[in-house]
C-alpha positions as CSV (number, residue, x, y, z in Angstrom):
1,M,-0.1,-0.2,-0.1
2,E,1.2,3.6,-0.8
3,L,-0.2,6.2,0.5
4,K,-0.2,9.8,-1.4
5,C,0.4,12.8,0.6
6,L,-0.8,16.0,0.4
7,I,0.5,18.9,3.1
8,V,-0.7,21.9,3.3
9,D,1.2,24.9,5.7
10,D,1.7,28.6,5.2
11,E,5.1,27.8,7.4
12,V,7.9,26.3,5.3
13,L,10.0,24.9,8.2
14,A,6.6,23.2,9.1
15,Q,6.2,21.5,5.3
16,D,9.8,20.5,5.6
17,V,9.7,18.5,8.6
18,I,6.6,16.3,7.5
19,E,8.2,15.9,4.0
20,K,11.2,14.3,6.0
21,Y,9.1,12.2,8.0
22,I,7.1,11.1,5.0
23,A,10.6,10.4,3.3
24,N,10.8,8.1,6.6
25,I,8.0,5.8,5.8
26,P,7.6,3.9,3.0
27,T,4.0,3.7,2.4
28,L,4.2,7.1,2.2
29,K,4.5,9.0,-0.9
30,L,4.6,13.3,-1.3
31,V,2.6,14.2,-4.5
32,G,2.2,18.3,-3.2
33,K,3.1,20.6,-0.7
34,C,1.1,23.9,-0.8
35,D,1.2,27.5,1.2
36,N,-2.7,28.1,1.5
37,A,-5.8,26.4,1.7
38,V,-7.1,27.8,-1.8
39,E,-4.1,26.3,-3.7
40,A,-4.8,23.1,-1.7
41,I,-8.8,22.7,-3.0
42,S,-7.1,23.4,-6.3
43,F,-4.7,21.0,-6.4
44,L,-7.2,18.3,-4.7
45,H,-9.6,19.1,-7.4
46,N,-7.1,17.9,-10.0
47,N,-4.6,14.9,-8.4
48,A,-5.6,12.4,-6.3
49,V,-5.0,12.5,-2.2
50,D,-5.0,9.4,0.0
51,L,-3.9,11.6,3.1
52,L,-4.1,15.1,3.9
53,F,-1.6,17.1,6.3
54,L,-3.5,19.9,7.5
55,D,-2.1,23.3,9.1
56,L,-5.3,24.6,10.8
57,N,-4.1,28.6,11.2
58,M,-3.4,29.5,8.0
59,P,-4.4,32.9,6.2
60,E,-7.4,33.4,4.2
61,L,-9.1,30.1,5.0
62,S,-7.9,28.1,8.1
63,G,-7.8,24.5,8.1
64,L,-11.8,23.4,9.5
65,E,-13.0,26.2,6.8
66,M,-10.7,24.7,3.9
67,L,-12.6,21.1,5.1
68,K,-16.1,22.7,4.6
69,T,-15.6,23.0,1.5
70,L,-14.7,19.4,0.3
71,T,-17.5,16.8,-0.4
72,N,-15.3,14.2,-0.2
73,P,-12.3,15.2,1.6
74,P,-9.0,12.4,1.7
75,K,-7.8,11.1,5.3
76,V,-6.8,14.2,7.2
77,I,-4.4,14.8,10.2
78,L,-4.4,18.0,11.5
79,T,-1.5,19.8,13.1
80,T,-1.3,23.1,14.5
81,A,0.6,24.6,17.6
82,Y,-2.5,25.4,19.4
83,S,-3.9,22.5,21.5
84,E,-7.3,24.5,22.1
85,Y,-8.5,23.9,18.6
86,A,-8.7,19.8,19.4
87,L,-12.0,19.0,19.9
88,E,-13.5,21.0,17.6
89,S,-11.5,19.5,14.4
90,Y,-13.0,15.7,15.7
91,E,-16.2,17.1,14.8
92,Y,-14.8,17.1,10.7
93,G,-13.5,13.4,11.2
94,V,-10.3,14.1,11.2
95,V,-7.9,10.8,11.9
96,D,-5.5,12.3,14.3
97,Y,-4.6,15.6,15.4
98,L,-0.9,16.3,15.8
99,L,0.7,19.5,18.0
100,K,3.7,21.4,16.6
101,P,6.7,21.1,17.1
102,I,6.1,17.2,15.7
103,K,7.8,14.8,17.5
104,L,8.4,11.5,14.7
105,E,7.0,8.9,17.4
106,R,4.0,10.7,17.2
107,F,4.2,11.1,13.6
108,I,4.3,7.6,13.1
109,K,1.2,7.1,15.8
110,A,-0.9,9.1,13.5
111,V,0.2,7.7,10.0
112,N,-0.3,4.2,11.6
113,K,-4.3,5.1,12.0
114,V,-4.6,6.1,8.3
115,V,-3.0,2.9,7.3
116,E,-5.4,0.7,9.4
117,Q,-8.6,2.7,8.0
118,Y,-7.4,1.8,4.6
119,S,-6.2,-2.1,5.3
120,K,-9.3,-3.1,7.0
121,P,-12.4,-3.5,5.1
122,T,-15.3,-1.2,5.9
123,N,-18.5,-2.5,7.4
124,R,-21.0,-1.8,10.4
125,E,-19.1,-4.4,12.4
126,D,-15.3,-2.8,11.8
127,I,-15.4,0.5,12.9
128,P,-12.1,1.6,15.2
129,E,-11.8,2.0,18.4
130,D,-10.7,5.5,18.7
131,L,-13.4,6.6,16.3
132,Q,-16.4,4.9,18.5
133,S,-15.1,7.1,21.6
134,H,-15.4,10.6,19.4
135,S,-18.0,13.0,19.9
136,I,-19.8,16.1,17.7
137,F,-21.1,19.1,19.3
138,L,-25.0,19.6,18.2
139,K,-26.6,23.4,19.2
140,E,-30.4,23.3,20.1
141,D,-31.7,26.5,20.7
142,Q,-29.1,28.0,23.1
143,V,-27.6,25.2,24.6
144,T,-24.6,22.8,23.5
145,Y,-24.4,19.6,23.4
146,Q,-21.6,17.0,23.4
147,V,-22.9,13.5,21.4
148,S,-20.8,10.4,21.3
149,L,-20.6,9.4,17.5
150,N,-21.3,6.3,19.1
151,D,-25.5,7.2,20.0
152,I,-26.2,8.8,16.7
153,L,-29.1,6.6,15.1
154,F,-29.3,8.2,12.2
155,I,-29.8,12.2,10.6
156,E,-32.8,13.4,8.8
157,A,-33.4,16.5,7.2
158,Y,-35.9,18.5,8.8
159,G,-36.2,21.8,6.4
160,N,-33.3,24.3,7.2
161,Y,-32.5,22.4,10.2
162,L,-31.4,18.6,10.8
163,K,-32.5,15.8,13.2
164,V,-30.0,14.4,15.1
165,H,-31.8,10.5,16.6
166,T,-30.1,8.7,19.0
167,K,-31.8,6.4,21.5
168,E,-32.4,8.3,24.2
169,K,-33.3,11.8,22.7
170,V,-33.9,13.8,19.2
171,Y,-32.0,16.5,18.7
172,V,-33.2,19.8,16.1
173,T,-30.1,21.7,15.3
174,R,-29.4,24.7,12.4
175,D,-27.2,22.8,10.0
176,T,-27.0,21.6,6.4
177,M,-27.0,17.7,5.1
178,H,-23.8,18.6,3.3
179,D,-21.8,20.1,6.3
180,M,-22.5,17.0,8.9
181,E,-22.0,14.6,6.1
182,N,-18.6,16.2,6.0
183,K,-18.1,16.6,9.8
184,L,-19.2,12.9,10.3
185,P,-16.3,10.4,9.6
186,K,-16.9,8.1,6.9
187,E,-15.8,4.5,8.5
188,M,-18.9,5.5,11.0
189,F,-22.0,7.3,8.6
190,M,-23.2,7.3,5.1
191,R,-25.7,9.5,3.5
192,V,-27.9,7.2,1.8
193,H,-31.1,9.1,0.8
194,K,-31.1,13.1,-0.2
195,S,-32.9,13.2,3.5
196,Y,-30.5,11.0,5.4
197,I,-27.5,10.2,7.0
198,I,-27.6,6.5,8.9
199,S,-24.8,5.0,10.9
200,L,-23.6,2.1,9.8
201,S,-23.4,0.0,12.6
202,K,-27.3,0.5,14.3
203,I,-28.6,-1.6,10.9
204,D,-30.6,-3.7,11.7
205,S,-31.5,-4.9,8.5
206,V,-31.8,-3.5,4.9
207,S,-34.5,-4.8,2.3
208,G,-34.6,-3.5,-1.1
209,N,-34.8,0.1,-1.1
210,R,-35.1,0.5,2.9
211,V,-33.2,0.2,6.1
212,F,-34.1,-0.3,9.2
213,I,-32.8,1.6,12.1
214,H,-34.3,1.0,15.6
215,N,-37.7,0.2,14.5
216,T,-37.9,3.3,12.2
217,E,-37.8,2.7,8.1
218,I,-35.4,4.7,6.2
219,P,-35.4,5.2,2.3
220,V,-32.5,4.6,0.4
221,G,-32.1,7.0,-3.0
222,E,-31.0,5.1,-6.5
223,M,-28.0,6.5,-6.7
224,Y,-26.6,5.4,-2.9
225,K,-28.5,1.9,-3.2
226,L,-25.1,0.5,-4.6
227,A,-22.5,1.9,-2.2
228,L,-24.4,1.2,0.4
229,K,-24.0,-2.5,-0.3
230,Q,-20.3,-2.0,-1.1
231,K,-20.0,-0.7,2.5
232,I,-22.6,-3.6,4.1
233,G,-20.5,-5.8,2.0
234,S,-24.2,-7.8,0.8
Protein backbone atom coordinates (compact mmCIF):
# COMPACT_ATOMS: atom_id res chain seq x y z
CA MET A 1 0.00 0.00 0.00
CA GLU A 2 1.25 3.48 -0.90
CA LEU A 3 -0.62 6.54 0.35
CA LYS A 4 -0.35 9.75 -1.67
CA CYS A 5 0.18 12.69 0.70
CA LEU A 6 -0.37 16.43 0.44
CA ILE A 7 1.09 18.92 2.91
CA VAL A 8 -0.85 22.16 3.46
CA ASP A 9 0.98 24.62 5.72
CA ASP A 10 1.97 28.26 5.39
CA GLU A 11 5.21 27.66 7.34
CA VAL A 12 8.13 26.41 5.26
CA LEU A 13 9.89 24.91 8.30
CA ALA A 14 6.78 22.93 9.21
CA GLN A 15 6.52 21.68 5.63
CA ASP A 16 10.16 20.58 5.72
CA VAL A 17 9.69 18.61 8.96
CA ILE A 18 6.65 16.73 7.65
CA GLU A 19 8.32 16.11 4.29
CA LYS A 20 11.33 14.61 6.09
CA TYR A 21 9.08 12.34 8.16
CA ILE A 22 7.15 11.22 5.07
CA ALA A 23 10.44 10.27 3.37
CA ASN A 24 11.19 7.92 6.27
CA ILE A 25 7.95 5.94 5.91
CA PRO A 26 7.79 3.57 2.90
CA THR A 27 3.99 3.55 2.77
CA LEU A 28 3.84 7.33 2.21
CA LYS A 29 4.51 9.23 -1.01
CA LEU A 30 4.56 13.03 -1.10
CA VAL A 31 2.68 14.31 -4.16
CA GLY A 32 2.48 18.00 -3.32
CA LYS A 33 2.97 20.91 -0.93
CA CYS A 34 0.70 23.96 -0.68
CA ASP A 35 1.21 27.20 1.23
CA ASN A 36 -2.49 27.96 1.71
CA ALA A 37 -5.95 26.42 1.65
CA VAL A 38 -7.05 27.97 -1.65
CA GLU A 39 -4.07 26.45 -3.44
CA ALA A 40 -4.74 23.11 -1.73
CA ILE A 41 -8.40 23.02 -2.81
CA SER A 42 -7.32 23.53 -6.40
CA PHE A 43 -4.70 20.78 -6.07
CA LEU A 44 -7.27 18.33 -4.67
CA HIS A 45 -9.61 19.01 -7.59
CA ASN A 46 -6.94 17.90 -10.03
CA ASN A 47 -4.92 15.26 -8.18
CA ALA A 48 -5.56 12.04 -6.28
CA VAL A 49 -4.65 12.38 -2.58
CA ASP A 50 -5.09 9.73 0.11
CA LEU A 51 -3.80 11.64 3.12
CA LEU A 52 -3.81 15.35 3.90
CA PHE A 53 -1.46 16.91 6.48
CA LEU A 54 -3.40 20.09 7.15
CA ASP A 55 -2.37 23.09 9.23
CA LEU A 56 -5.22 24.73 11.12
CA ASN A 57 -3.94 28.29 11.29
CA MET A 58 -3.48 29.77 7.81
CA PRO A 59 -4.35 33.10 6.16
CA GLU A 60 -7.57 33.54 4.12
CA LEU A 61 -9.01 30.09 4.96
CA SER A 62 -8.19 28.10 8.08
CA GLY A 63 -7.78 24.35 7.93
CA LEU A 64 -11.27 23.74 9.37
CA GLU A 65 -12.82 26.25 6.95
CA MET A 66 -11.10 24.43 4.11
CA LEU A 67 -12.53 21.08 5.25
CA LYS A 68 -16.03 22.56 5.13
CA THR A 69 -15.62 23.18 1.40
CA LEU A 70 -14.61 19.61 0.53
CA THR A 71 -17.39 17.22 -0.51
CA ASN A 72 -15.21 14.12 -0.45
CA PRO A 73 -12.04 14.87 1.52
CA PRO A 74 -9.13 12.42 1.86
CA LYS A 75 -8.04 11.18 5.27
CA VAL A 76 -6.89 14.16 7.31
CA ILE A 77 -4.24 14.61 9.99
CA LEU A 78 -4.37 18.13 11.40
CA THR A 79 -1.24 19.97 12.50
CA THR A 80 -1.10 23.08 14.65
CA ALA A 81 0.67 24.76 17.54
CA TYR A 82 -2.63 25.39 19.36
CA SER A 83 -4.24 22.57 21.34
CA GLU A 84 -7.53 24.38 22.00
CA TYR A 85 -8.89 23.36 18.59
CA ALA A 86 -8.52 19.63 19.22
CA LEU A 87 -12.12 18.86 20.21
CA GLU A 88 -13.62 20.97 17.44
CA SER A 89 -11.42 19.33 14.83
CA TYR A 90 -12.83 15.86 15.51
CA GLU A 91 -16.27 17.08 14.45
CA TYR A 92 -14.90 17.02 10.90
CA GLY A 93 -13.96 13.35 10.93
CA VAL A 94 -10.20 13.88 11.07
CA VAL A 95 -8.05 10.85 11.86
CA ASP A 96 -5.65 12.53 14.26
CA TYR A 97 -4.36 15.84 15.58
CA LEU A 98 -0.63 16.64 15.85
CA LEU A 99 0.74 19.43 17.99
CA LYS A 100 3.79 21.34 16.77
CA PRO A 101 6.68 20.81 17.13
CA ILE A 102 5.78 17.36 15.82
CA LYS A 103 7.84 14.42 17.09
CA LEU A 104 8.57 11.52 14.75
CA GLU A 105 7.15 8.94 17.17
CA ARG A 106 3.83 10.79 17.38
CA PHE A 107 3.79 11.30 13.61
CA ILE A 108 4.20 7.56 12.98
CA LYS A 109 1.41 6.76 15.43
CA ALA A 110 -0.97 9.07 13.52
CA VAL A 111 0.02 7.62 10.16
CA ASN A 112 -0.54 4.09 11.48
CA LYS A 113 -4.15 5.03 12.26
CA VAL A 114 -4.63 6.05 8.63
CA VAL A 115 -2.97 2.89 7.31
CA GLU A 116 -5.23 0.75 9.51
CA GLN A 117 -8.35 2.49 8.21
CA TYR A 118 -7.32 1.92 4.60
CA SER A 119 -6.29 -1.69 5.29
CA LYS A 120 -9.47 -2.83 7.01
CA PRO A 121 -12.74 -3.39 5.12
CA THR A 122 -15.38 -0.91 6.20
CA ASN A 123 -18.52 -2.53 7.50
CA ARG A 124 -20.79 -2.09 10.45
CA GLU A 125 -18.82 -4.55 12.60
CA ASP A 126 -15.40 -3.05 11.87
CA ILE A 127 -15.32 0.51 13.18
CA PRO A 128 -12.05 1.73 14.75
CA GLU A 129 -12.44 2.03 18.52
CA ASP A 130 -10.77 5.44 18.54
CA LEU A 131 -13.53 6.80 16.27
CA GLN A 132 -16.28 5.33 18.43
CA SER A 133 -15.06 7.40 21.36
CA HIS A 134 -15.27 10.71 19.48
CA SER A 135 -18.06 13.21 19.87
CA ILE A 136 -19.82 15.91 17.92
CA PHE A 137 -21.15 19.18 19.30
CA LEU A 138 -24.78 19.98 18.47
CA LYS A 139 -26.42 23.31 19.21
CA GLU A 140 -30.12 23.14 19.98
CA ASP A 141 -31.76 26.48 20.78
CA GLN A 142 -29.20 28.16 23.04
CA VAL A 143 -27.66 24.99 24.44
CA THR A 144 -24.67 23.10 22.98
CA TYR A 145 -24.62 19.36 23.61
CA GLN A 146 -21.70 16.97 23.28
CA VAL A 147 -23.03 13.81 21.64
CA SER A 148 -20.98 10.64 21.21
CA LEU A 149 -20.78 9.51 17.59
CA ASN A 150 -21.48 5.99 18.76
CA ASP A 151 -24.86 7.10 20.17
CA ILE A 152 -26.16 8.49 16.88
CA LEU A 153 -28.65 6.26 15.02
CA PHE A 154 -29.38 8.42 11.98
CA ILE A 155 -29.75 12.02 10.86
CA GLU A 156 -32.80 13.39 9.08
CA ALA A 157 -33.25 16.60 7.08
CA TYR A 158 -35.90 18.85 8.62
CA GLY A 159 -36.33 22.05 6.59
CA ASN A 160 -33.44 24.36 7.49
CA TYR A 161 -32.61 22.08 10.40
CA LEU A 162 -31.48 18.52 11.03
CA LYS A 163 -32.91 15.94 13.40
CA VAL A 164 -30.11 13.91 14.97
CA HIS A 165 -31.68 10.73 16.32
CA THR A 166 -30.17 8.85 19.25
CA LYS A 167 -31.79 6.16 21.42
CA GLU A 168 -32.37 8.63 24.21
CA LYS A 169 -33.14 11.90 22.45
CA VAL A 170 -33.73 13.64 19.13
CA TYR A 171 -31.61 16.79 18.75
CA VAL A 172 -32.88 19.50 16.41
CA THR A 173 -29.95 21.58 15.20
CA ARG A 174 -29.55 24.21 12.50
CA ASP A 175 -27.24 22.68 9.88
CA THR A 176 -27.23 21.29 6.35
CA MET A 177 -26.95 17.67 5.24
CA HIS A 178 -23.89 18.58 3.20
CA ASP A 179 -22.03 20.12 6.14
CA MET A 180 -23.05 17.35 8.54
CA GLU A 181 -21.92 14.68 6.07
CA ASN A 182 -18.47 16.31 5.93
CA LYS A 183 -18.21 16.47 9.72
CA LEU A 184 -18.91 12.77 10.27
CA PRO A 185 -16.27 10.05 9.77
CA LYS A 186 -17.06 7.98 6.67
CA GLU A 187 -16.00 4.84 8.52
CA MET A 188 -19.10 5.19 10.69
CA PHE A 189 -21.69 7.13 8.70
CA MET A 190 -23.10 7.13 5.20
CA ARG A 191 -25.61 9.23 3.32
CA VAL A 192 -28.27 6.93 1.83
CA HIS A 193 -30.82 9.51 0.69
CA LYS A 194 -30.98 13.25 0.07
CA SER A 195 -32.66 13.51 3.46
CA TYR A 196 -30.92 10.81 5.51
CA ILE A 197 -27.49 9.95 6.89
CA ILE A 198 -27.25 6.66 8.79
CA SER A 199 -24.87 5.10 11.28
CA LEU A 200 -23.61 1.91 9.62
CA SER A 201 -23.18 0.09 12.92
CA LYS A 202 -26.82 0.71 13.86
CA ILE A 203 -28.39 -1.00 10.82
CA ASP A 204 -30.77 -3.75 11.93
CA SER A 205 -31.63 -4.93 8.42
CA VAL A 206 -31.73 -3.90 4.75
CA SER A 207 -34.60 -4.79 2.43
CA GLY A 208 -34.75 -3.49 -1.13
CA ASN A 209 -34.71 0.30 -1.01
CA ARG A 210 -35.13 0.44 2.75
CA VAL A 211 -32.88 0.38 5.79
CA PHE A 212 -34.26 -0.39 9.23
CA ILE A 213 -32.67 1.20 12.29
CA HIS A 214 -34.19 1.01 15.77
CA ASN A 215 -37.74 0.34 14.46
CA THR A 216 -37.47 3.16 11.91
CA GLU A 217 -37.75 2.59 8.17
CA ILE A 218 -35.35 4.79 6.18
CA PRO A 219 -35.50 5.08 2.36
CA VAL A 220 -32.40 4.43 0.27
CA GLY A 221 -32.05 6.62 -2.83
CA GLU A 222 -31.20 4.95 -6.14
CA MET A 223 -27.90 6.78 -6.43
CA TYR A 224 -26.80 5.44 -3.02
CA LYS A 225 -27.86 1.78 -3.37
CA LEU A 226 -24.63 0.43 -4.85
CA ALA A 227 -22.40 2.30 -2.40
CA LEU A 228 -24.45 1.01 0.54
CA LYS A 229 -24.25 -2.54 -0.79
CA GLN A 230 -20.45 -2.24 -1.02
CA LYS A 231 -20.23 -0.77 2.48
CA ILE A 232 -22.14 -3.57 4.19
CA GLY A 233 -20.72 -6.29 1.97
CA SER A 234 -24.01 -7.68 0.69
